[in-house]
N, C-alpha and C positions, 0 to 999 in steps of 0.2 A: 448334524442331527435334523431329522425331519420334522421335530416339533419346535424348533428354534425359531422365534419371530423377532425381528429388530425393533418392531413398533406394534404395540399393542393395538387391539381392535378400537375403533372410535365410533361409538354407537349412540351418541347424544349429541344435540347443538353445543352443549357446554365443551364436550371432547373436542369438537372441530375447532373452536375458538382457542381452547387451551393449547392445542397441538400447534395452531400457527403462531401463538406467542413463543412457544419453546423452539419451533424451527427458526423464526426471526432471531431469537436471542443467541441460538447455536451460530447461526451464519454470521452475526455481527461479532460475536466473541471469538470465532474462528478466523475472521478477517483481521481482527486486531492482534490476535496472536500471531497470525502469519506476518503482519507487518513488522511487529516486534523482533519475531525471530529473524526475518530479512535483513532487517537493519543490524541485528547483532551478529550476523554472519558477514555481512558486507563490511561493517567495520573491523570484524576480527580479520579478514582477509586483507583490507586495504591497510590497516595500521599494524599489521604482523611485525615481528621483529626483522630489522633489516630493511624494511620497505622504505623508499624514499618519499612517501607521501608526506605532504606538509603537515606539521604536528601543532602549529602556532594557534593559540586561542582565537575564537570567533570575535568579531567586533561586539563590543558590550550591548549595543542596540539590537544586534541580530540575535545575541544570546535571549534578550528579554522577549522579543516578538516570538521565538520558538517556544520559548517557556510558557508564555502567556497564551499563544494560540493553542498549544496542546491541552493546557488546563482547561480553558474556555469550551473547546470543541468536546472533550470528554464530558465536561460537566453539562452541556447542553444536551449531548446524546442520552446521558443517564436521566435527565428531566423529562426529555421526550419520551423514553422508554417506560418510565415509572408512570407518566400520565397516560399513556397509551394503555399500559397492562393494567392500571388501576381502574380506568374508566371501563375496559372490558369486563374486568371480574366483578365490577358493581353492577354492570348491566345484566348479570345473569339473573334469571327469574323474575325479570320485571313484568311477566304476564299478568293481566287482571286476575283477581281471586275467582271470580265467577267462571273463567275459561278453562281453569286447571281441574283435573282429575285429583281428588283429595284423597290421600291415604294416610292413616294414623299408623305410626310405627312406635313399638314399645320395646326397649332393650333390657335384657334381663340376664344374669348369669346362668347360662352362656347361651343365649338363644335371641332370635329377633322374632317378634310378633307383630304381624301387620293386620289391619283391619280396614275393609273398604267402607264406603259411604253407605252402602245397602246392608251392612252387617256381616258380609263375608269375611272370614278370618283365615290366616295362613300362618304357619310357623316355619321359620328360616326360608320362607319363600315369598317372592312378590311378582305379581302380574300386573303388567301395565300395556296400554294401547299404543301402537306405533302412531307416531306423528301428532300426538295430543300431548299439550302441556301436563307435567304431573307435579304435584305439591305434596311433599312428605312433611307431615307435622310429627316431630319425635320428642320422645322424652325416655328417661331410665327410671327402672324401678329400685335400682341399687346403687351402682357405681357409675363412674363416667365410662362411656362406651364411644366409639367412633364408627360412623356408617361410612363405608368406603366401597365404591363400585370403580374399579380401575378402567373399566371399558367406558363408562360415562365421564371419567375425570371428575367425579365428585367425592367429597369427603367433608364430613360434619361431625364435631363432637355432639353426643347425645348426652345430656346432663340431667341428674336427678333433681326433681324439684324445679325445672325450668323447661320451657318449650323451645326447640330449634326447629328449624325448617330447611328443605332443600327443593330447589325447583330445577327441572330439566325437561327436556322434550326428546323421548326416544326416536333415533332415526335410522335404526337397523335391526331387523327382527332377528331373535336368537335368544340364547340363555347365556346368561353372564354372572360371574361370581360377586357375593357379598363378602366382604371381610370385617373385622373389628380391627381398627388401626390404633387402638389405644389399649394398653395393658390393662386387663380387668380381672385377672385372678387366674388360678390354676389351669383352666381349661380355656384360656384366651385363644390359644392357637386353633381351637375347635369351633369357635364361634364364628359361623359363617352362614352362607345360605346362596340362592340363586335369585336373579332377577330375569323374568320371561318376558320378552317383548313380542306382542301378538298383534296381527292385524286387527283393526278396530272390530270387524264383524265376529272374528273368533274370539275376541276378548269379551264382547257382549254375551256371545254364547257361553263362555266359560263362567262369566259372573253369574248368568242366569241359572247355570247349572249348580252352583254351590248351595250347601245346606241353607235352608231357610232360617233368617235370623231377624229380629227387629232392627231396624236402623239405628244409629247412634243417637239421633234426634229423638227418636220414639221412646228409646230406652231413659234418655235424660228427662224427658217430660215426666215419666213415671218417678223416677229418683227425685226429681224437682218437688214433686207433691209429696212424696214419702218423707222426705227431709223438713218439710214444712215451710219452704221457701215461697210457695203460692200464698201463703198466709200474710205475708207482708209486700210482695212484688206483683201479685195480681191485681187486676183493675178495680175489684171490688173490695180490696183489702182496706181496713181502716188504719193501718199503720202507714205513717208517712215515710214511704220508701220509693228509690228511683223506679221507673217504669223501665221494663226490659224491651218492649217491643220496638224494633227498630234500632236498638242500640248498638248492634255490632257495625263497627266500621266507621261510627261517628265520633266526632270530637266532643269530649267530655269536659265540663269546667270543673275544676277542683275548688276546694274550700281555701286552698292557700294561693289561689290565682292562677294556677298553671292549668294547660290544657293538655290532655292525653288521648290518645287513638284508642277506641274500645276495640282492640285486637284479642287474640287467643291469651296472650300474656296478660293483659289487664284482666280480663275476665277470671283468668286463674288466681292471680292475686287477690281480686276482690272477693274470692270465695275463701282463700286460706288466709289472706292477712286484710281484712275489710277495713281496719282503721289506718292503713297505711295511705290510702289515697281516697279520702272521703269527698264525694260529690258535693259540689257548691249548693247550699240551701237545705242540706240534710244533716243530721245528727249522727254521729258514729255508734249507732244502736245494734248493728248486726253482728252477731257472734261469730268467732272464727270457726271453721270446720276443718282446720289443720288436725290431722290425726283421726278425723271422722270419716273422711272420704279419701279412697285411694286413687291411685293413677287412672285405672279403668273407669271410675265413676267420675272423676274431674272431667275425662274427655266426653263423657255423655252430657254431663250437666253443660259444658261450653259447646258442645254440638247443639243442644237444644236451644240455647239462649241465642246462638247464631241463626237458628231457624226462624226466630220469631220476626215476624214481620210487622211493621208499624200499621195499625188500624187507620184506615182511611174514613173520613165522616162522609155520610151520604149527601 
């Protein structure tokens, strides 16, 4: 068959490292399988019926050495492989947040909606620049989905009411398929799309050519005022509420003595469940906005809070 491929395309840094793990695992598994098969075949021939090969038991000390040696060797090999594979998987996406192209992804029966930082939106499509780290911030509007790009070797569950993320760096230009890898309803099999990897210059031109739209942070600022959030969190507010300037990425002390990092998940929880993690020195006065703001509005609010920079004294 002319269309048959033994190995799929590897179009990201994650794919290259994942393929290395798979190849080494296959080689080691094949070597162990070959060793066991050769031993079985050799013993079957040597100790076949009618053979004059000695059949007496091995000395007890030799039996113990063989058993202990085989057990220790396989255990050490398993530990080494687990440590190496685990460290490699944990290292995926450790790029600094400021270096990555950030794109928001929303899953919905049965489509993928993506939105770039400048407000450009796509349906069942995603454009990314070649050679630049990409960070996908994902959530679902209804049920559990799973964002899967085989050519990138990335797959991540997309959950309602929570934020998950994926990080990768495209390494090969082209168009690659997106699949939903979690059964999500009647048209699950048709929930797909494409990722287009473009040269940085072409990507910049494509992004500039998209229909004009306010960026997420700008829309979030308008929504922040419309919901009355500025009445408590603005610098001139009379209500004793935490300041939001420079909050994102900092360690926040809580009233129970714990510290949490002010990331997207924390900001989201603070909007929907403000009494869950109360900041030290403040009273739990903020009302919950659960049911009052949707996923799109949450994205805008979080983007706006992230954009706030700490004011510097003159």
